[in-house]
C-alpha positions in Angstrom: -5.4 -31.5 11.0 -4.3 -27.7 11.9 -6.9 -25.3 10.5 -5.5 -22.8 7.2 -5.9 -19.3 7.9 -8.3 -18.1 5.4 -5.5 -15.8 3.4 -3.2 -19.4 3.1 -3.5 -20.6 0.0 -4.4 -24.3 -0.3 -2.0 -26.7 -3.1 -5.7 -27.1 -5.3 -6.4 -23.5 -5.1 -2.7 -22.4 -6.2 -3.0 -25.5 -9.5 -6.3 -23.1 -10.3 -4.5 -19.7 -9.9 -1.5 -20.9 -11.4 -2.5 -20.9 -15.2 -3.8 -17.7 -15.0 -0.8 -15.5 -13.6 1.7 -14.5 -16.9 5.0 -15.0 -17.2 7.2 -12.1 -17.2 9.5 -12.0 -20.2 12.3 -9.9 -21.3 10.3 -8.0 -24.1 12.2 -7.7 -27.6 11.7 -4.3 -28.8 13.4 -3.2 -25.0 17.3 -2.8 -25.0 18.9 -3.2 -21.2 21.5 -2.1 -19.4 21.4 -5.3 -17.7 22.3 -9.1 -19.4 19.7 -11.6 -18.4 19.8 -12.6 -15.1 21.3 -9.8 -14.0 19.4 -7.7 -10.5 17.2 -9.7 -8.0 15.9 -12.6 -8.4 12.4 -12.1 -8.9 9.6 -13.0 -6.0 8.1 -16.7 -5.5 4.4 -16.6 -7.4 2.9 -18.7 -5.1 4.1 -16.1 -2.3 3.2 -13.3 -4.0 -0.5 -14.5 -4.8 -0.5 -15.7 -0.7 0.4 -11.6 0.2 -2.4 -10.4 -2.1 -4.5 -12.9 -0.7 -3.7 -11.5 2.6 -4.2 -7.5 1.8 -7.7 -8.4 0.4 -8.5 -10.9 3.3 -7.3 -8.7 6.6 -8.0 -5.4 4.9 -4.5 -3.9 6.3 -2.4 -2.2 4.1 0.7 -2.8 1.5 3.5 -1.6 3.3 2.4 -3.3 6.8 2.2 -6.4 4.9 4.6 -8.8 6.9 8.5 -8.5 4.8 9.0 -12.3 6.6 6.4 -14.1 5.3 5.6 -12.7 2.1 8.4 -10.5 0.5 9.0 -6.8 0.5 5.4 -4.8 0.3 6.1 -2.7 -3.0 7.3 -6.2 -4.9 3.9 -7.4 -4.2 1.6 -4.6 -4.7 3.2 -4.3 -8.0 2.1 -7.4 -8.9 -0.9 -7.2 -8.1 -0.9 -4.3 -10.3 0.1 -6.1 -12.8 -1.9 -9.5 -12.6 -4.6 -6.7 -12.1 -3.9 -5.1 -15.2 -3.8 -8.8 -17.4 -7.1 -9.6 -15.5 -6.1 -12.1 -13.7 -8.6 -11.4 -10.9 -11.6 -10.9 -13.4 -10.7 -14.2 -14.8 -10.3 -15.9 -11.3 -13.9 -14.5 -10.8 -15.2 -16.1 -13.5 -13.7 -19.5 -13.2 -15.0 -19.2 -8.9 -18.5 -18.2 -10.7 -19.0 -21.1 -13.0 -17.2 -23.9 -11.1 -20.4 -22.6 -7.6 -22.8 -22.9 -10.9 -22.0 -26.1 -11.6 -21.8 -27.3 -7.8 -25.2 -24.9 -6.6 -27.1 -23.6 -10.1 -27.3 -19.9 -9.6 -30.6 -18.5 -10.6 -29.0 -16.1 -13.2 -32.8 -14.9 -14.1 -33.7 -13.5 -10.7 -30.7 -11.9 -8.8 -30.9 -8.9 -6.5 -28.7 -6.1 -5.2 -28.8 -4.1 -2.3 -27.3 -1.2 -1.1 -27.3 2.7 0.3 -26.6 5.5 -1.5 -27.4 8.2 1.2 -25.4 8.5 4.4 -27.5 7.1 7.8 -29.7 9.9 8.8 -28.8 9.0 13.3 -24.8 9.1 12.3 -25.5 12.8 12.1 -26.6 12.9 15.5 -23.8 10.7 16.8 -20.6 11.9 15.9 -21.1 15.5 14.7 -21.5 17.4 11.4 -18.2 16.8 11.1 -15.7 13.9 12.1 -13.5 17.5 12.9 -16.5 18.2 15.0 -16.6 15.7 17.4 -15.0 17.2 20.4 -16.9 20.3 20.1 -20.0 19.0 21.6 -21.2 20.3 24.4 -20.2 23.6 25.7 -16.6 23.9 28.0 -18.3 25.1 32.0 -17.1 28.3 33.3 -14.7 28.0 36.5 -16.6 26.8 39.8 -16.5 31.1 41.2 -18.7 31.8 38.1 -15.7 34.1 36.3 -14.3 33.4 33.3 -10.3 33.3 34.0 -8.5 36.8 32.6 -4.8 37.3 32.6 -3.4 39.6 35.3 -1.3 41.3 33.0 -2.0 44.3 30.9 -2.4 43.3 27.1 1.2 43.6 24.9 3.3 42.3 21.4 5.4 40.3 21.7 8.0 42.6 19.9 7.2 45.5 23.1 9.2 45.3 26.3 7.5 44.9 29.4 6.4 48.3 30.9 7.2 48.2 34.5 5.1 51.8 36.6 7.1 52.7 39.2 5.5 53.2 42.2 
């Protein structure tokens, strides 16, 4: 049996997700310029959901989503925003918690949260005060002769012509 990747949606999981996804329909109070059925066909809802799971599992940017596999990245992001506003992912989270509670019995009376609200104390020593200062940790050394470099030409402004000393 081939191993499934972490972003692939199984048939059993899709059966639980599909009823939560809202069905888009034409609004009766809006006047449309195109006739019904005109324009691009909507993406398959399962492909869109797999694209969303891919972005959430891999951490890639929306524009880096493989177009050949999931469709247009901006369209997948638009569906994500619509479904988030409709509460699809919140309801999916709640149902997942309820199912896990039935299987493993979550101890709701005792929960803990761990987190850090300040920067790591040793991070400043490792990277510098500011991320743009990382290259400025050590002073540049002078040349091996010990003298700093000086130009051989006297200073002049850009608009000024070079003077030629007649000797």
